[in-house]
C-alpha positions in Angstrom: -1.3 -15.8 -7.1 -3.8 -17.6 -9.0 -5.0 -16.4 -12.4 -8.0 -16.2 -13.5 -9.4 -16.3 -17.0 -10.6 -12.5 -18.0 -14.2 -14.0 -18.5 -14.0 -15.3 -15.1 -12.7 -12.0 -13.7 -15.3 -10.0 -11.2 -14.6 -5.9 -11.7 -14.7 -5.7 -8.3 -11.2 -8.1 -8.4 -9.9 -5.2 -10.6 -10.5 -1.9 -9.0 -10.8 -2.3 -5.0 -13.5 -2.6 -3.2 -13.2 0.6 -1.8 -13.2 2.2 -4.6 -15.6 0.1 -6.8 -18.3 0.7 -5.0 -18.1 4.5 -4.3 -20.4 5.0 -7.4 -21.2 8.8 -6.1 -18.0 10.5 -5.8 -16.9 8.2 -9.4 -19.8 9.9 -11.4 -18.9 13.4 -9.4 -15.5 13.6 -10.4 -15.7 11.9 -13.6 -18.8 13.7 -15.3 -20.6 10.1 -15.6 -17.8 9.0 -18.5 -15.8 7.0 -16.8 -18.3 5.3 -14.6 -19.9 4.0 -17.8 -16.3 2.1 -18.1 -15.5 0.9 -15.3 -18.7 1.4 -13.3 -16.8 2.4 -10.2 -15.1 5.1 -9.3 -11.2 5.6 -8.4 -9.6 7.4 -5.4 -7.9 10.3 -6.5 -4.1 10.9 -5.6 -3.1 12.6 -2.3 0.2 14.1 -1.1 2.5 12.5 1.4 1.7 15.0 3.9 -1.9 14.3 3.4 -1.8 10.3 3.5 0.5 10.4 6.7 -2.7 11.2 8.3 -5.1 8.7 6.7 -7.5 7.5 9.5 -7.5 3.9 8.1 -3.5 4.0 9.4 -3.3 2.8 12.9 -0.7 0.0 12.9 2.4 0.7 15.8 4.7 3.2 14.9 8.6 2.1 14.0 10.8 4.5 16.0 14.4 5.5 14.5 13.3 5.2 11.1 15.6 7.2 8.9 14.8 8.3 4.6 16.4 6.7 2.3 18.0 8.5 -0.7 16.2 5.3 -2.7 12.6 6.7 -3.3 10.5 8.1 -6.1 8.9 11.1 -6.8 5.2 8.9 -7.8 2.1 9.9 -5.7 1.4 7.5 -2.7 -0.6 5.0 -2.6 -3.6 5.5 0.2 -2.6 3.3 3.3 -6.2 1.7 3.0 -5.7 0.4 -0.3 -2.0 -1.1 0.4 -3.8 -2.5 3.0 -6.6 -4.3 1.6 -5.9 -4.7 -1.8 -3.3 -7.7 -1.5 -2.3 -11.0 -3.0 -1.5 -13.5 -0.3 -2.9 -16.9 -1.1 -2.1 -18.5 2.5 -4.8 -16.0 3.3 -7.2 -16.8 0.0 -7.6 -16.1 -3.3 -9.0 -12.9 -4.0 -7.6 -9.5 -3.3 -9.6 -8.9 0.0 -9.2 -12.4 1.5 -5.7 -11.2 3.0 -7.5 -8.2 5.0 -10.4 -10.3 6.0 -8.5 -13.4 7.1 -5.2 -12.0 7.9 -6.4 -11.5 11.7 -6.1 -14.9 12.8 -1.8 -14.8 12.3 0.2 -14.5 15.1 3.2 -12.7 13.8 5.1 -12.7 17.1 7.2 -14.3 18.7 9.1 -14.9 15.0 12.1 -16.8 14.0 14.1 -17.3 11.0 15.7 -20.0 10.2 19.3 -19.5 8.4 20.9 -22.4 6.6 22.7 -23.8 3.6 26.2 -22.5 2.2 27.1 -20.1 5.0 29.4 -20.3 8.2 26.3 -18.7 10.7 23.8 -21.2 10.3 21.1 -21.2 12.9 17.4 -19.9 14.1 17.7 -16.6 15.0 14.7 -14.5 16.5 13.0 -11.8 15.0 15.2 -9.0 17.1 18.5 -10.4 16.4 17.7 -10.2 12.4 16.0 -6.7 12.6 17.6 -4.6 15.3 21.1 -4.6 14.8 20.4 -2.8 11.4 19.0 1.0 10.9 16.1 1.2 9.7 15.0 3.0 6.4 12.4 4.3 5.0 12.4 3.8 0.7 9.6 4.9 -1.1 9.3 2.0 -3.7 7.0 0.8 -6.6 5.7 -3.1 -6.6 4.3 -3.8 -9.7 2.5 -7.0 -10.2 2.1 -9.5 -12.9 -1.7 -8.9 -13.1 -0.9 -5.3 -15.0 -1.5 -3.5 -12.0 0.7 -1.3 -9.4 0.8 0.6 -6.4 3.7 3.1 -4.6 4.3 2.4 -1.2 6.7 4.3 1.4 8.8 0.7 2.6 10.2 0.4 6.3 13.5 -2.2 6.2 17.0 -2.8 5.7 18.9 -3.3 3.0 18.9 -6.8 2.6 22.4 -7.0 1.8 23.2 -5.8 5.3 21.5 -8.5 6.8 22.6 -11.7 4.7 26.6 -10.6 5.5 25.9 -11.6 9.1 25.5 -14.8 8.5 28.5 -15.0 6.4 27.6 -17.2 3.2 30.5 -18.7 1.7 31.8 -18.7 -2.1 29.7 -21.6 -3.0 26.6 -19.6 -2.2 25.2 -18.4 -5.7 21.4 -18.2 -5.0 19.4 -17.1 -1.7 15.7 -19.0 -1.3 13.7 -17.7 1.0 10.3 -20.3 2.8 6.9 -18.6 4.4 5.6 -19.7 7.3 3.7 -22.8 6.8 0.5 -22.6 9.3 -2.4 -23.6 8.1 -4.9 -23.4 11.4 -3.9 -19.6 10.9 -3.3 -19.6 7.4 -7.1 -21.0 5.7 -5.5 -20.8 2.1 -2.9 -23.4 3.4 -5.8 -25.6 3.4 -6.3 -25.7 -0.3 -3.7 -27.0 -3.0 -3.4 -23.9 -5.2 0.7 -24.5 -4.6 2.8 -26.3 -3.2 3.4 -25.3 0.4 4.8 -23.6 2.3 5.9 -20.5 -0.4 9.4 -20.7 -1.5 11.1 -17.8 -3.8 14.5 -17.5 -4.6 17.3 -14.7 -6.2 20.4 -14.9 -7.5 23.0 -13.8 -5.2 24.2 -10.6 -6.9 20.4 -9.5 -7.2 19.8 -10.6 -3.1 22.8 -8.3 -2.3 22.2 -5.0 -4.5 21.2 -2.3 -2.7 17.6 -1.8 -4.0 16.8 -5.6 -2.5 14.7 -4.8 1.3 14.1 -6.7 4.3 11.0 -4.9 4.6 9.7 -4.8 8.5 7.0 -1.7 7.9 4.8 0.6 5.6 4.4 4.0 6.2 6.5 4.1 9.2 4.5 1.8 11.3 4.8 -2.2 11.5 3.8 -4.5 8.4 -0.1 -5.7 8.6 -0.6 -9.2 8.5 -2.0 -8.9 5.1 1.0 -7.3 3.8 3.5 -9.9 5.1 4.0 -9.3 8.8 6.4 -9.4 10.7 8.8 -9.7 7.8 8.9 -9.9 3.8 11.3 -8.8 0.9 10.8 -6.5 -1.8 12.7 -6.3 -4.8 11.2 -3.3 -6.7 12.2 -4.0 -10.5 10.2 -7.9 -10.1 7.2 -8.6 -10.1 5.4 -8.2 -6.9 4.8 -12.3 -5.8 8.8 -12.5 -6.2 8.7 -10.3 -3.0 7.8 -13.3 -0.6 5.6 -11.9 2.5 6.2 -13.5 6.7 9.7 -15.5 6.1 10.8 -17.8 8.0 13.9 -19.3 6.8 16.6 -18.0 4.5 18.8 -20.5 2.6 22.1 -20.0 0.7 22.1 -21.9 -1.9 24.7 -23.6 -4.9 22.4 -24.7 -7.4 19.0 -22.1 -8.5 16.4 -23.1 -6.3 12.7 -24.0 -7.5 10.3 -21.3 -6.9 6.4 -21.8 -6.3 5.2 -20.1 -8.9 7.4 -21.3 -11.2 6.8 -24.7 -10.5 3.4 -24.8 -10.8 3.3 -22.6 -14.3 6.7 -22.4 -15.5 5.7 -20.9 -19.0 3.9 -18.1 -16.7 6.3 -17.4 -14.1 10.0 -17.4 -14.6 12.6 -17.5 -12.2 13.8 -14.0 -12.8 10.4 -12.1 -13.4 12.2 -9.0 -14.1 9.2 -6.3 -14.9 9.8 -6.6 -18.9 6.9 -4.7 -21.3 8.5 -6.9 -24.1 7.8 -10.3 -22.7 4.2 -10.5 -22.5 2.2 -13.0 -20.2 0.6 -16.0 -21.9 -2.4 -14.7 -21.7 -2.0 -10.8 -21.7 0.3 -8.3 -22.0 2.8 -6.5 -19.9 2.7 -3.5 -21.9 0.7 -0.7 -19.7 -0.4 -1.4 -16.0 -3.2 0.7 -14.2 -1.6 2.6 -10.8 -4.7 1.7 -7.9 -5.8 5.1 -7.6 -5.7 5.9 -11.3 -8.2 5.8 -14.0 -6.1 5.4 -17.2 -3.4 2.9 -17.7 0.3 3.8 -17.8 3.1 2.5 -20.1 5.3 -0.3 -18.4 9.0 0.8 -17.6 11.6 -1.7 -18.1 12.2 -3.1 -14.9 9.7 -1.3 -13.0 11.9 2.0 -13.7 14.9 0.7 -12.1 17.0 0.0 -15.6 19.7 2.6 -14.6 20.4 0.6 -11.0 20.1 -2.9 -12.0 20.1 -3.5 -16.1 24.2 -4.3 -15.3 23.1 -7.7 -13.7 21.7 -8.8 -16.5 24.0 -8.1 -19.3 24.6 -10.3 -22.2 21.7 -12.5 -21.5 18.5 -13.1 -23.2 15.7 -11.4 -21.4 13.2 -13.1 -23.3 14.9 -16.6 -22.4 15.4 -15.8 -18.9 11.9 -14.3 -18.2 
């Protein structure tokens, strides 16, 4: 994600465009006070049953999805916001660019290369990666480093179930992921924003944690291109850029892999990038966040609210040094 200085940020980039432009409803709902503060409106939160009929949700349904016990009770973010307000720099740096230009991308057919410290390397078709496993719906928070967040009903497979199939060896201490490189379809890859293709990585115990999800859909439908079709990662206790999209390769490594944002700006983006209100970005605090669709900020939770599940992974570590 390209970080802009505060005086460069446009109001329409801070608030979703559909929200920013709906001024009349904003004034009606907030009696004009919030309009003076933000110059736009905020969508009211809705229940899961109401969102299930969102007229903007038009993707193909995924059959056989079961409800997982991994879910939060927060109000869900509307499908239209999830699919129109994204960081996916392969399509452009504006949060509207992925939805505007993602239609040029072809997510089928798809293969995933598996390599490195494992017993079953090779090139696997999408169906060979996904179909042997049970698909679950999990409601997770997604927290981005720019201090905004969403609550999304993801559809996917526990990452550990997929990785075990490739039989990582005892030397596999990390897992690296690489996004597809298709500049003819991904216009942002023509610009040297990052050293393409995008690369992310996890420690092997993080990758094998039950919360880590290899994701193929949201709201019970296949992933839209702008959200990382056909297959992406979701690691809910980390900042959103760790949840790499459009995965084309998985590599088991003995050494910590270099990752795209850590290489581009190591002072700003550490390898771990756990959500931590005590560790500020060099140019702003991470203590507060704004949930998309809400007017006021809320306190940022340690590990994005998943401390009970994942804090043991980092026992004895200095989380300010290993940020």
